Z-matrix of the N, CA and C atoms (Angstrom, degrees):
N
C 1 1.457
C 2 1.525 1 107.83
N 3 1.339 2 115.24 1 133.21
C 4 1.430 3 122.86 2 179.78
C 5 1.550 4 111.72 3 -78.63
N 6 1.340 5 117.71 4 143.89
C 7 1.407 6 119.87 5 175.60
C 8 1.511 7 112.93 6 -89.03
N 9 1.353 8 116.86 7 -8.20
C 10 1.467 9 122.74 8 176.14
C 11 1.524 10 108.09 9 -83.36
N 12 1.338 11 116.42 10 124.73
C 13 1.465 12 117.80 11 176.27
C 14 1.513 13 112.65 12 -55.15
N 15 1.317 14 115.79 13 140.92
C 16 1.475 15 121.64 14 -177.77
C 17 1.516 16 112.71 15 -58.33
N 18 1.325 17 118.97 16 -33.51
C 19 1.443 18 124.40 17 -177.62
C 20 1.531 19 110.88 18 -69.14
N 21 1.320 20 116.96 19 -25.09
C 22 1.492 21 121.42 20 -177.64
C 23 1.532 22 112.17 21 -81.14
N 24 1.313 23 116.60 22 -17.64
C 25 1.460 24 120.95 23 -176.84
C 26 1.556 25 109.02 24 -78.13
N 27 1.299 26 115.95 25 142.67
C 28 1.463 27 118.90 26 172.47
C 29 1.525 28 109.19 27 -79.68
N 30 1.304 29 115.09 28 164.19
C 31 1.442 30 119.98 29 179.82
C 32 1.516 31 110.35 30 -62.10
N 33 1.257 32 118.32 31 -37.48
C 34 1.475 33 122.10 32 179.70
C 35 1.500 34 109.24 33 -64.28
N 36 1.354 35 117.94 34 -41.11
C 37 1.483 36 120.18 35 177.84
C 38 1.521 37 112.47 36 -64.72
N 39 1.345 38 114.56 37 -40.54
C 40 1.501 39 117.75 38 177.34
C 41 1.497 40 112.01 39 -62.73
N 42 1.349 41 117.62 40 -45.13
C 43 1.470 42 121.31 41 -178.59
C 44 1.532 43 109.69 42 -68.29
N 45 1.358 44 117.13 43 -37.88
C 46 1.453 45 118.47 44 178.56
C 47 1.525 46 110.87 45 -64.77
N 48 1.322 47 116.50 46 -38.25
C 49 1.495 48 119.92 47 176.34
C 50 1.501 49 109.99 48 -64.98
N 51 1.354 50 118.36 49 -37.73
C 52 1.448 51 122.21 50 -179.67
C 53 1.555 52 108.99 51 -68.62
N 54 1.342 53 117.35 52 -38.15
C 55 1.494 54 120.89 53 177.21
C 56 1.508 55 110.05 54 -64.20
N 57 1.346 56 116.09 55 -41.20
C 58 1.484 57 117.41 56 179.64
C 59 1.535 58 111.45 57 -64.16
N 60 1.355 59 115.47 58 -39.41
C 61 1.473 60 118.27 59 178.23
C 62 1.503 61 110.67 60 -65.46
N 63 1.336 62 117.12 61 -40.69
C 64 1.456 63 120.26 62 179.38
C 65 1.555 64 111.63 63 -65.59
N 66 1.328 65 115.89 64 -37.21
C 67 1.443 66 120.29 65 175.60
C 68 1.522 67 112.30 66 -63.49
N 69 1.375 68 114.91 67 -39.09
C 70 1.466 69 120.45 68 176.11
C 71 1.556 70 109.62 69 -62.81
N 72 1.324 71 116.35 70 -40.51
C 73 1.461 72 119.91 71 178.69
C 74 1.534 73 111.84 72 -65.41
N 75 1.351 74 116.94 73 -37.26
C 76 1.457 75 121.66 74 175.39
C 77 1.532 76 110.29 75 -61.53
N 78 1.310 77 116.76 76 -45.67
C 79 1.465 78 120.73 77 178.92
C 80 1.543 79 113.33 78 -61.88
N 81 1.357 80 115.32 79 -38.90
C 82 1.465 81 119.45 80 177.72
C 83 1.527 82 110.36 81 -70.82
N 84 1.307 83 116.66 82 -35.40
C 85 1.503 84 119.27 83 -177.59
C 86 1.540 85 110.92 84 -71.25
N 87 1.360 86 115.85 85 -23.26
C 88 1.483 87 118.04 86 178.25
C 89 1.497 88 111.60 87 -64.58
N 90 1.326 89 115.31 88 -28.35
C 91 1.500 90 119.39 89 -177.49
C 92 1.534 91 111.89 90 -79.15
N 93 1.288 92 119.07 91 -8.57
C 94 1.462 93 121.70 92 -177.72
C 95 1.525 94 109.07 93 -96.61
N 96 1.303 95 117.27 94 160.52
C 97 1.439 96 121.17 95 178.70
C 98 1.531 97 111.62 96 -98.15
N 99 1.343 98 117.52 97 -1.38
C 100 1.475 99 123.32 98 -178.74
C 101 1.550 100 107.39 99 -77.44
N 102 1.353 101 116.03 100 105.63
C 103 1.461 102 120.02 101 -178.57
C 104 1.535 103 111.94 102 -68.59
N 105 1.343 104 117.73 103 -33.68
C 106 1.474 105 118.69 104 178.42
C 107 1.491 106 110.27 105 -63.63
N 108 1.341 107 117.67 106 -41.06
C 109 1.440 108 120.21 107 -179.55
C 110 1.541 109 110.23 108 -66.07
N 111 1.326 110 116.01 109 -41.47
C 112 1.480 111 119.84 110 177.19
C 113 1.527 112 110.05 111 -58.77
N 114 1.291 113 116.01 112 -46.92
C 115 1.502 114 121.23 113 -177.97
C 116 1.507 115 111.18 114 -63.44
N 117 1.357 116 118.35 115 -43.73
C 118 1.443 117 122.37 116 -178.46
C 119 1.550 118 110.46 117 -66.32
N 120 1.331 119 118.32 118 -42.10
C 121 1.446 120 122.03 119 -179.97
C 122 1.508 121 110.51 120 -68.30
N 123 1.329 122 115.98 121 -36.05
C 124 1.430 123 121.11 122 177.95
C 125 1.554 124 112.40 123 -65.86
N 126 1.344 125 115.28 124 -42.05
C 127 1.465 126 120.07 125 174.46
C 128 1.505 127 113.09 126 -61.46
N 129 1.358 128 113.65 127 -40.70
C 130 1.467 129 121.51 128 179.57
C 131 1.554 130 108.06 129 -60.17
N 132 1.336 131 115.94 130 -47.12
C 133 1.435 132 120.38 131 -177.75
C 134 1.543 133 110.86 132 -62.19
N 135 1.344 134 116.41 133 -44.19
C 136 1.442 135 120.81 134 177.85
C 137 1.539 136 111.31 135 -58.98
N 138 1.324 137 116.58 136 -42.40
C 139 1.480 138 122.21 137 179.65
C 140 1.518 139 109.05 138 -63.47
N 141 1.298 140 118.11 139 -44.49
C 142 1.475 141 121.99 140 -179.78
C 143 1.544 142 109.24 141 -61.47
N 144 1.318 143 116.78 142 -40.92
C 145 1.484 144 119.05 143 -179.90
C 146 1.545 145 109.11 144 -66.43
N 147 1.318 146 117.90 145 -36.44
C 148 1.495 147 120.77 146 175.88
C 149 1.539 148 111.13 147 -63.81
N 150 1.308 149 114.01 148 -44.05
C 151 1.520 150 118.99 149 178.48
C 152 1.548 151 108.07 150 -61.59
N 153 1.318 152 116.67 151 -44.79
C 154 1.461 153 120.49 152 -178.94
C 155 1.551 154 111.08 153 -58.30
N 156 1.360 155 115.69 154 -44.60
C 157 1.455 156 118.42 155 179.03
C 158 1.484 157 111.24 156 -62.36
N 159 1.310 158 117.78 157 -41.72
C 160 1.503 159 122.94 158 -179.24
C 161 1.499 160 110.10 159 -64.52
N 162 1.336 161 115.52 160 -40.03
C 163 1.500 162 119.56 161 -177.53
C 164 1.558 163 108.46 162 -67.30
N 165 1.315 164 117.45 163 -37.13
C 166 1.448 165 119.76 164 177.21
C 167 1.520 166 110.90 165 -64.92
N 168 1.323 167 116.13 166 -40.21
C 169 1.499 168 119.51 167 175.84
C 170 1.497 169 111.10 168 -60.95
N 171 1.315 170 116.63 169 -47.62
C 172 1.453 171 120.18 170 179.23
C 173 1.488 172 112.94 171 -64.56
N 174 1.296 173 118.15 172 -37.21
C 175 1.468 174 122.19 173 176.86
C 176 1.518 175 109.45 174 -60.50
N 177 1.289 176 118.56 175 -42.77
C 178 1.484 177 122.47 176 178.83
C 179 1.516 178 109.63 177 -67.32
N 180 1.286 179 118.53 178 -39.82
C 181 1.484 180 122.11 179 176.76
C 182 1.530 181 111.73 180 -61.51
N 183 1.324 182 117.55 181 -42.26
C 184 1.450 183 124.23 182 178.36
C 185 1.506 184 108.81 183 -62.70
N 186 1.328 185 118.06 184 -42.50
C 187 1.458 186 122.56 185 178.41
C 188 1.538 187 110.87 186 -60.31
N 189 1.339 188 115.72 187 -45.50
C 190 1.462 189 120.44 188 -178.56
C 191 1.556 190 109.18 189 -64.85
N 192 1.320 191 117.72 190 -45.42
C 193 1.455 192 120.98 191 178.13
C 194 1.516 193 113.43 192 -62.41
N 195 1.281 194 117.75 193 -37.23
C 196 1.477 195 118.54 194 175.71
C 197 1.505 196 111.67 195 -65.14
N 198 1.338 197 116.95 196 -39.46
C 199 1.465 198 120.84 197 176.37
C 200 1.520 199 111.15 198 -62.43
N 201 1.342 200 117.19 199 -37.83
C 202 1.455 201 120.44 200 179.42
C 203 1.538 202 109.43 201 -69.70
N 204 1.326 203 119.49 202 -36.13
C 205 1.431 204 121.02 203 176.26
C 206 1.500 205 113.20 204 -63.21
N 207 1.338 206 114.73 205 -39.47
C 208 1.495 207 119.65 206 176.65
C 209 1.516 208 110.19 207 -62.54
N 210 1.329 209 114.35 208 -42.63
C 211 1.498 210 118.61 209 178.82
C 212 1.498 211 110.15 210 -65.12
N 213 1.312 212 119.83 211 -40.85
C 214 1.468 213 120.31 212 -179.45
C 215 1.538 214 112.39 213 -64.07
N 216 1.331 215 117.21 214 -28.09
C 217 1.471 216 120.94 215 174.98
C 218 1.529 217 112.46 216 -66.11
N 219 1.359 218 115.48 217 -24.85
C 220 1.458 219 120.13 218 -178.70
C 221 1.482 220 112.56 219 -88.63
N 222 1.337 221 118.67 220 -2.57
C 223 1.454 222 122.91 221 -176.63
C 224 1.524 223 111.37 222 -110.30
N 225 1.351 224 116.17 223 134.68
C 226 1.450 225 121.00 224 177.48
C 227 1.498 226 108.74 225 -109.03
N 228 1.312 227 115.88 226 156.38
C 229 1.439 228 118.50 227 172.20
C 230 1.527 229 112.64 228 137.51
N 231 1.250 230 118.17 229 179.11
C 232 1.443 231 129.04 230 -1.47
C 233 1.512 232 110.45 231 -77.61
N 234 1.334 233 116.45 232 149.96
C 235 1.459 234 120.10 233 175.47
C 236 1.553 235 109.22 234 -78.18
N 237 1.247 236 116.70 235 154.59
C 238 1.457 237 122.04 236 -173.41
C 239 1.501 238 112.36 237 -72.79
N 240 1.291 239 118.49 238 -26.14
C 241 1.501 240 119.96 239 -173.66
C 242 1.541 241 111.62 240 -80.93
N 243 1.310 242 118.38 241 -50.73
C 244 1.460 243 119.92 242 -175.29
C 245 1.546 244 114.47 243 -120.07
N 246 1.320 245 115.55 244 -6.59
C 247 1.526 246 119.59 245 -178.29
C 248 1.551 247 112.03 246 81.35
N 249 1.292 248 117.45 247 13.74
C 250 1.459 249 120.14 248 -179.92
C 251 1.506 250 112.27 249 -70.94
N 252 1.324 251 114.31 250 149.53
C 253 1.472 252 123.10 251 166.95
C 254 1.504 253 105.61 252 -109.02
N 255 1.320 254 117.34 253 152.33
C 256 1.467 255 120.41 254 176.90
C 257 1.520 256 110.74 255 -153.39
N 258 1.332 257 116.98 256 157.88
C 259 1.448 258 120.76 257 175.49
C 260 1.528 259 106.68 258 -70.98
N 261 1.310 260 114.16 259 145.56
C 262 1.491 261 119.52 260 177.56
C 263 1.497 262 108.66 261 -56.18
N 264 1.327 263 117.18 262 132.31
C 265 1.439 264 122.46 263 179.11
C 266 1.499 265 115.05 264 83.33
N 267 1.324 266 117.86 265 -0.32
C 268 1.490 267 121.05 266 178.53
C 269 1.544 268 108.50 267 -129.56
N 270 1.322 269 119.33 268 61.81
C 271 1.453 270 119.84 269 -178.94
C 272 1.519 271 114.30 270 -69.57
N 273 1.360 272 116.90 271 -17.08
C 274 1.483 273 119.46 272 179.31
C 275 1.527 274 113.58 273 -86.72
N 276 1.347 275 117.72 274 2.99
C 277 1.421 276 122.32 275 179.13
C 278 1.544 277 109.56 276 -124.94
N 279 1.355 278 116.67 277 72.40
C 280 1.456 279 120.35 278 -173.80
C 281 1.515 280 112.48 279 -69.14
N 282 1.345 281 114.79 280 154.32
C 283 1.437 282 122.25 281 175.69
C 284 1.501 283 109.08 282 -97.68
N 285 1.314 284 117.82 283 152.30
C 286 1.453 285 119.83 284 178.52
C 287 1.539 286 109.04 285 -70.23
N 288 1.337 287 117.15 286 121.17
C 289 1.455 288 119.36 287 -178.52
C 290 1.546 289 112.38 288 -66.07
N 291 1.317 290 118.42 289 -32.49
C 292 1.467 291 121.45 290 -178.94
C 293 1.519 292 109.94 291 -68.30
N 294 1.332 293 116.92 292 -44.21
C 295 1.477 294 120.39 293 179.64
C 296 1.536 295 109.51 294 -69.10
N 297 1.340 296 116.59 295 -42.21
C 298 1.456 297 118.68 296 -175.01
C 299 1.518 298 112.68 297 -66.01
N 300 1.348 299 116.55 298 -33.24
C 301 1.466 300 121.53 299 -179.05
C 302 1.503 301 113.20 300 -90.78
N 303 1.321 302 118.07 301 -0.28
C 304 1.475 303 120.40 302 178.84
C 305 1.509 304 108.57 303 -77.32
N 306 1.323 305 114.65 304 168.03
C 307 1.471 306 121.12 305 179.31
C 308 1.526 307 106.33 306 -120.29
N 309 1.325 308 118.79 307 116.83
C 310 1.435 309 128.07 308 -3.64
C 311 1.501 310 112.45 309 -71.79
N 312 1.281 311 116.16 310 152.16
C 313 1.474 312 124.03 311 -178.84
C 314 1.505 313 110.45 312 -65.82
N 315 1.347 314 118.23 313 131.89
C 316 1.461 315 121.40 314 176.61
C 317 1.527 316 108.28 315 -119.66
N 318 1.271 317 117.52 316 136.52
C 319 1.473 318 124.09 317 178.43
C 320 1.522 319 106.38 318 -97.00
N 321 1.347 320 115.45 319 101.10
C 322 1.464 321 122.97 320 -176.46
C 323 1.518 322 107.47 321 -128.67
N 324 1.351 323 115.81 322 125.17
C 325 1.479 324 119.99 323 175.48
C 326 1.525 325 110.90 324 -72.63
N 327 1.322 326 114.53 325 139.26
C 328 1.457 327 119.03 326 171.46
C 329 1.538 328 107.47 327 -67.16
N 330 1.340 329 114.41 328 155.44
C 331 1.449 330 118.11 329 177.62
C 332 1.514 331 110.99 330 -71.32
N 333 1.358 332 116.33 331 175.79
C 334 1.487 333 118.26 332 -177.51
C 335 1.524 334 109.46 333 -69.73
N 336 1.340 335 114.67 334 166.07
C 337 1.439 336 119.17 335 177.01
C 338 1.535 337 108.25 336 -66.79
N 339 1.338 338 114.66 337 133.31
C 340 1.440 339 120.26 338 -174.78
C 341 1.514 340 109.94 339 -125.72
N 342 1.309 341 118.62 340 126.74
C 343 1.472 342 123.26 341 -179.66
C 344 1.542 343 107.86 342 -80.70
N 345 1.274 344 117.24 343 117.66
C 346 1.477 345 123.42 344 177.41
C 347 1.539 346 110.55 345 -124.27
N 348 1.299 347 115.86 346 173.95
C 349 1.440 348 120.21 347 179.72
C 350 1.512 349 110.47 348 -60.33
N 351 1.319 350 119.35 349 -33.08
C 352 1.437 351 121.54 350 -179.10
C 353 1.518 352 115.04 351 -82.28
N 354 1.316 353 116.31 352 -10.72
C 355 1.440 354 122.23 353 -179.44
C 356 1.527 355 111.18 354 137.15
N 357 1.305 356 114.05 355 -159.49
C 358 1.474 357 120.55 356 179.21
C 359 1.527 358 106.80 357 -92.99
N 360 1.375 359 114.44 358 125.39
C 361 1.455 360 119.17 359 -173.30
C 362 1.546 361 109.06 360 -132.84
N 363 1.337 362 111.44 361 160.44
C 364 1.495 363 119.41 362 170.28
C 365 1.506 364 107.52 363 -125.16
N 366 1.361 365 116.21 364 147.29
C 367 1.429 366 120.65 365 179.97
C 368 1.554 367 109.36 366 -125.75
N 369 1.311 368 117.54 367 147.66
C 370 1.489 369 119.80 368 173.75
C 371 1.541 370 106.61 369 -87.35
N 372 1.281 371 117.81 370 128.84
C 373 1.471 372 118.98 371 178.50
C 374 1.510 373 115.04 372 -71.97
N 375 1.346 374 116.20 373 -11.79
C 376 1.484 375 119.75 374 -177.55
C 377 1.516 376 111.62 375 -97.91
N 378 1.291 377 116.10 376 -50.16
C 379 1.478 378 120.77 377 -173.63
C 380 1.507 379 114.65 378 -109.41
N 381 1.314 380 117.20 379 -2.71
C 382 1.483 381 124.40 380 -178.48
C 383 1.531 382 114.03 381 65.05
N 384 1.302 383 117.03 382 17.85
C 385 1.462 384 120.37 383 175.12
C 386 1.498 385 108.26 384 -62.57
N 387 1.358 386 120.19 385 138.26
C 388 1.478 387 120.95 386 -177.22
C 389 1.524 388 108.85 387 -132.50
N 390 1.290 389 111.01 388 146.44
C 391 1.485 390 119.84 389 178.58
C 392 1.505 391 107.79 390 -132.42
N 393 1.361 392 113.93 391 128.14
C 394 1.469 393 119.27 392 174.91
C 395 1.536 394 107.18 393 -89.91
N 396 1.323 395 115.00 394 112.66
C 397 1.452 396 120.58 395 -176.93
C 398 1.550 397 112.22 396 -84.28
N 399 1.319 398 115.15 397 -35.48
C 400 1.490 399 119.82 398 175.59
C 401 1.512 400 107.67 399 -138.09
N 402 1.293 401 114.47 400 128.62
C 403 1.457 402 119.70 401 177.49
C 404 1.551 403 108.90 402 -78.21
N 405 1.345 404 113.68 403 148.47
C 406 1.444 405 118.27 404 177.25
C 407 1.521 406 109.11 405 -72.34
N 408 1.269 407 114.81 406 145.67
C 409 1.475 408 118.49 407 176.36
C 410 1.506 409 109.74 408 -75.17
N 411 1.312 410 115.28 409 124.39
C 412 1.430 411 119.77 410 -176.60
C 413 1.536 412 109.40 411 -79.91
N 414 1.305 413 115.42 412 139.49
C 415 1.446 414 119.99 413 178.72
C 416 1.499 415 105.84 414 -114.59
N 417 1.308 416 115.18 415 126.57
C 418 1.461 417 120.15 416 177.95
C 419 1.527 418 107.64 417 -84.24
N 420 1.248 419 115.75 418 110.79
C 421 1.450 420 122.90 419 -177.98
C 422 1.542 421 107.19 420 -108.58
N 423 1.289 422 113.92 421 128.94
C 424 1.453 423 118.00 422 174.72
C 425 1.555 424 106.04 423 -121.07
N 426 1.304 425 110.30 424 127.64
C 427 1.478 426 113.94 425 179.92
C 428 1.539 427 104.39 426 -102.54
N 429 1.278 428 112.48 427 114.69
C 430 1.457 429 119.01 428 176.47
C 431 1.540 430 107.58 429 -100.27
N 432 1.277 431 112.08 430 72.02
C 433 1.462 432 117.27 431 -177.07
C 434 1.533 433 106.26 432 -110.52
N 435 1.224 434 113.93 433 122.59
C 436 1.449 435 120.25 434 176.78
C 437 1.539 436 107.23 435 -131.08
N 438 1.270 437 118.02 436 105.01
C 439 1.470 438 119.36 437 -177.26
C 440 1.533 439 114.42 438 -62.03
N 441 1.302 440 115.93 439 -16.20
C 442 1.485 441 118.29 440 -176.17
C 443 1.491 442 113.71 441 -100.21
N 444 1.270 443 117.50 442 10.70
C 445 1.444 444 116.91 443 -176.48
C 446 1.541 445 111.09 444 -101.83
């Protein structure tokens, strides 16, 4: 019996202890002549090893998701004007809203402000999402050209 309370053990520790117990049962079953017992214990051990591998995968996934949650706490948005997300304290370096809201979420900075004929724009280098931040001022041009005058 363990002196560590069961609640304090991680899932990996519990499954590792279970695998060690199953390995011990396999070693004990080797000394018997009952082939059915040997087969059943061997299957049990294989199943425990499969469970252990899956628990390790899930443990890694939980670690990744926790890191993503911490990162989400550092990001503000969307802003009302353009829908940008940005890291707290860095409002001049917006993230692409399309990439950030995609599944899986990607943290991609929008490109720098670019003066175009249509106005000042930003483009996402990954998904080509574009936002016009300032429209160009339209100039009404009238050409009063009459070749016969």
